[in-house]
C-alpha positions, 0 to 999 in steps of 0.5 A, a space after each residue: 532479569 535476563 528473561 526481561 532483556 530477552 523479551 525486550 530484545 524479542 519485542 524490538 525485533 518484532 517492531 523492526 520487522 513490522 516497520 520493515 513490512 510497513 515500508 515495503 507495503 508503502 513502497 508497493 502502494 506508491 509504485 502502483 499509485 495512479 495520479 489523480 489527474 489520470 483517474 479523473 480524465 473523461 474517456 468516451 465510451 462508445 459502447 454506451 452510445 451504441 446502446 442508446 440508438 
């Protein structure tokens, strides 16, 4: 029965580590996120105009 408790404790630790890693990744993703308003804004590209002449 002790080995079952140890295995259960090990699984609990692994789950806690996975959740902590998940939270870190979500935090990093949120910090690097670019708002949609900024990604859809049109920016003139003068290089394209030069090629058309």
